[in-house]
C-alpha positions as CSV (number, residue, x, y, z in Angstrom):
1,V,47.7,51.1,-6.7
2,F,48.9,49.7,-3.4
3,Q,45.4,49.6,-2.0
4,S,44.0,48.0,-5.2
5,H,46.7,45.3,-4.9
6,E,45.7,44.6,-1.3
7,E,42.0,44.4,-2.3
8,D,42.9,42.0,-5.0
9,D,44.8,39.8,-2.6
10,R,41.9,39.8,-0.2
11,K,39.5,38.8,-3.0
12,V,41.8,36.0,-4.0
13,R,42.1,34.7,-0.4
14,R,38.3,35.1,0.0
15,R,37.6,33.2,-3.2
16,E,40.1,30.4,-2.2
17,K,38.5,30.2,1.2
18,N,35.0,30.0,-0.4
19,R,36.2,27.4,-2.8
20,V,37.6,25.2,0.0
21,A,34.4,25.6,2.0
22,A,32.3,24.6,-1.0
23,Q,34.5,21.5,-1.5
24,R,34.0,20.6,2.1
25,S,30.3,21.1,1.8
26,R,30.0,18.9,-1.3
27,K,32.1,16.2,0.3
28,K,29.9,16.3,3.5
29,Q,26.8,16.0,1.3
30,T,28.3,13.1,-0.6
31,Q,29.2,11.3,2.6
32,K,25.7,11.9,4.0
33,A,24.2,10.4,0.8
34,D,26.5,7.4,0.9
35,K,25.6,6.8,4.6
36,L,21.9,7.0,3.7
37,H,22.4,4.6,0.8
38,E,24.2,2.1,3.1
39,E,21.4,2.4,5.7
40,Y,18.8,1.8,2.9
41,E,20.6,-1.3,1.7
42,S,20.9,-2.6,5.3
43,L,17.2,-2.1,5.9
44,E,16.3,-3.8,2.6
45,Q,18.3,-6.8,3.7
46,E,16.7,-6.9,7.1
47,N,13.2,-6.5,5.5
48,T,13.9,-9.4,3.2
49,S,15.1,-11.5,6.1
50,L,12.0,-10.7,8.2
51,K,9.7,-11.5,5.3
52,R,11.4,-14.9,4.9
53,E,11.0,-15.5,8.7
54,I,7.3,-14.5,8.5
55,G,6.9,-17.1,5.7
56,K,8.5,-19.8,7.7
57,L,6.4,-19.0,10.8
58,T,3.3,-18.9,8.8
59,D,4.1,-22.4,7.3
60,E,4.8,-23.7,10.8
61,M,1.5,-22.2,12.2
62,K,-0.4,-23.9,9.3
63,H,1.3,-27.2,10.0
64,L,0.7,-27.0,13.8
65,S,-3.0,-26.1,13.2
66,E,-3.4,-29.2,11.0
67,V,-1.7,-31.3,13.7
68,L,-4.0,-29.9,16.3
69,K,-7.1,-30.4,14.2
70,D,-6.1,-34.0,13.5
71,H,-5.4,-34.6,17.2
72,E,-8.8,-33.1,18.3
73,K,-10.5,-35.8,16.3
74,I,-9.0,-38.6,18.3
75,C,-8.3,-36.9,21.7
76,P,-10.3,-38.7,24.4
77,L,-10.0,-35.7,26.8
78,L,-11.9,-33.5,24.4
79,H,-14.8,-36.1,24.2
80,C,-15.0,-36.7,27.9
81,T,-18.0,-35.3,29.9
82,M,-15.6,-34.4,32.7
83,N,-13.7,-31.8,30.7
84,F,-16.1,-29.1,31.8
85,V,-14.7,-29.2,35.4
86,T,-13.2,-25.8,36.0
87,V,-10.3,-27.0,38.3
88,P,-8.7,-30.1,36.7
89,R,-8.2,-32.9,39.1
90,P,-5.9,-35.8,38.3
91,D,-8.6,-38.4,38.9
92,A,-11.0,-36.5,36.5
93,L,-8.4,-36.6,33.8
94,T,-7.4,-40.2,34.2
95,G,-11.1,-41.2,34.2
96,C,-11.3,-40.0,30.6
97,L,-8.2,-41.9,29.4
98,P,-8.7,-45.3,27.8
99,R,-7.7,-48.3,30.0
């Protein structure tokens, strides 16, 4: 009877220890899932912000391309016969400018 009582106590202690370990494991799993969810949310926000920035930069690039295209039509340096000189000289550039 004494031995059976000791075995029962050991079983109860082992079950309690196992129950506590299982609770710890579930808590750790929940914390890991929460951390992953927070990281996901943060990455989604960063992604949205980067997409917005890409849109702004694309718009700016389109605008600057239009400005350049308009400027090329009227730029005297682009129509000058001297602009094929490989080393630009101040006198070559000023020779193309309107006086």
